[in-house]
C-alpha positions in Angstrom: 59.9 -106.8 103.5 61.4 -105.0 106.5 59.2 -103.0 108.9 60.9 -99.6 108.4 59.5 -97.7 111.4 60.1 -100.6 113.8 63.7 -101.0 112.6 64.3 -97.3 113.0 62.8 -97.4 116.6 65.1 -100.3 117.5 68.1 -98.5 115.9 67.3 -95.3 117.8 66.9 -97.2 121.0 70.4 -98.8 120.6 71.8 -95.4 119.9 70.4 -93.8 123.0 71.7 -96.7 125.0 75.2 -96.0 123.5 75.2 -99.4 121.7 76.6 -97.7 118.6 77.8 -100.7 116.7 74.3 -102.3 116.8 72.7 -99.0 115.9 75.1 -98.5 113.0 74.3 -102.0 111.7 70.5 -101.2 111.6 71.0 -97.6 110.2 73.2 -99.1 107.5 70.5 -101.7 106.7 67.9 -98.9 106.5 70.2 -96.8 104.3 70.7 -99.6 101.8 67.0 -100.5 101.7 65.9 -96.9 101.4 68.9 -95.1 99.7 66.8 -91.9 99.0 66.2 -91.3 102.7 69.0 -89.1 103.8 67.9 -89.3 107.4 69.2 -92.8 107.8 72.6 -91.8 106.5 72.7 -89.0 109.1 72.0 -91.4 111.9 74.8 -93.7 110.6 77.2 -90.6 110.7 76.3 -90.0 114.3 77.5 -93.6 115.1 80.7 -92.8 113.3 81.2 -89.6 115.3 80.4 -91.5 118.5 83.5 -93.7 118.0 85.6 -90.5 118.5 83.4 -88.3 120.7 80.3 -89.8 122.3 79.0 -86.5 123.8 79.2 -84.7 120.5 77.3 -87.5 118.8 74.6 -87.5 121.5 74.2 -83.7 121.2 74.0 -83.9 117.4 71.5 -86.7 117.7 69.3 -84.7 120.1 69.4 -81.6 118.0 68.5 -83.6 114.8 65.6 -85.5 116.4 64.1 -82.2 117.7 64.6 -80.1 114.5 63.8 -82.7 111.9 60.1 -82.8 112.9 59.9 -79.0 112.2 62.1 -79.0 109.0 64.0 -82.1 107.9 66.0 -80.2 105.2 67.2 -77.6 107.6 68.2 -80.3 110.2 70.1 -82.3 107.6 71.9 -79.2 106.2 72.9 -78.1 109.7 74.2 -81.5 110.8 76.1 -81.8 107.5 77.7 -78.4 108.1 78.7 -79.4 111.6 80.1 -82.8 110.4 82.0 -81.2 107.6 83.5 -78.7 110.0 84.2 -81.5 112.5 86.1 -83.4 109.8 88.9 -80.9 109.9 87.6 -77.6 108.4 88.5 -75.6 111.5 87.5 -72.3 109.9 84.1 -73.6 109.1 83.7 -75.1 112.6 84.6 -71.7 114.2 82.1 -70.0 111.9 79.3 -72.3 112.9 80.2 -71.9 116.6 80.4 -68.2 116.2 76.9 -68.1 114.5 75.5 -70.2 117.3 76.9 -68.1 120.1 77.3 -64.6 118.7 73.7 -63.6 118.9 73.5 -64.7 122.5 76.7 -65.0 124.6 80.5 -64.7 124.0 82.1 -68.1 123.4 82.5 -69.6 126.9 83.3 -73.1 127.9 80.4 -72.9 130.4 77.5 -70.7 131.2 76.1 -70.4 134.7 72.5 -71.7 135.0 71.4 -68.2 136.2 72.8 -66.7 133.0 71.3 -69.5 130.9 67.9 -68.6 132.4 68.3 -65.0 131.3 69.2 -66.4 127.8 66.0 -68.4 127.8 64.1 -65.2 128.6 65.8 -63.2 125.9 65.3 -65.9 123.3 61.7 -66.6 124.3 62.0 -70.4 124.7 64.2 -73.0 126.4 64.5 -75.0 123.2 65.9 -72.1 121.1 68.2 -71.0 123.9 69.6 -74.5 124.4 70.0 -75.0 120.6 72.0 -71.8 120.6 74.6 -73.1 123.1 74.4 -76.9 122.9 77.5 -77.4 120.6 79.7 -74.6 122.1 78.9 -74.3 125.7 78.2 -76.5 128.7 75.6 -75.4 131.3 77.3 -75.1 134.7 74.9 -76.4 137.4 75.7 -75.2 140.9 72.9 -76.6 143.0 70.4 -79.4 143.1 67.3 -77.3 142.4 68.9 -75.9 139.2 69.9 -79.4 138.2 66.4 -80.8 138.5 64.9 -77.7 136.8 67.4 -78.0 133.9 66.9 -81.7 133.4 63.1 -81.4 133.6 63.2 -78.7 130.9 65.5 -80.9 128.7 62.9 -83.7 128.9 59.9 -81.4 128.3 61.7 -80.1 125.1 62.6 -83.6 123.8 66.3 -83.4 124.4 66.0 -86.8 125.9 69.5 -88.2 125.2 71.1 -85.1 126.7 68.8 -85.5 129.7 70.0 -89.1 130.2 73.6 -87.9 129.9 73.1 -85.3 132.6 71.2 -87.7 134.9 73.9 -90.4 134.4 76.7 -87.9 135.1 75.1 -86.6 138.3 73.6 -89.9 139.5 76.6 -90.7 141.7 76.2 -87.4 143.6 72.4 -87.8 144.1 72.1 -91.5 144.1 68.8 -92.8 145.3 67.3 -89.3 145.3 63.6 -89.5 144.7 63.7 -86.6 142.3 66.3 -88.4 140.2 64.1 -91.5 140.1 61.1 -89.4 139.0 63.1 -87.9 136.1 64.3 -91.3 134.9 60.7 -92.5 135.1 59.5 -89.4 133.1 62.1 -90.2 130.4 61.1 -93.9 130.3 57.4 -92.9 129.9 58.3 -90.5 127.1 60.3 -93.3 125.3 57.3 -95.7 125.7 54.9 -93.0 124.3 57.2 -92.3 121.3 57.6 -96.0 120.5 53.8 -96.5 120.5 53.1 -93.6 118.1 
């Protein structure tokens, strides 16, 4: 008998380390052992998406992990919509992106961090504001303080994979910076806490 939660933790760990083939193998194992659990099939789909677009897969994963704890059905439905749209239904993709951004900002490729902070204020929470833009817009960071503030908020709101992506992307600019080290440490501590739940 396999240890379901341990296997899922290992699979998720592989995924966040971008070892997608290993993660897919374990998610597939979980899917065949527990065919009624749609969550495992969703994780396997993320691995599939990662073969074409790693950043999109990571963003979807982050979104799913955060939302599924509040409402698994809503999280699955949203991800399925995005994936169906991603599979070539351009109209549907545009509709989803419009829904995500219309209530907040016009569709832009990037939003300045100053403007994003205003969006947080108007939406009432970092998490909601970030979910609004995470698939359609990048946050343009213009200085070090904003970068640290943004990544800290990502970690505090459980967007851990996205936080890693930002840290890894900016690491070469701020290498050996103590603040960067602290943020990596904070992420590691969160990962340890989650695995010991």
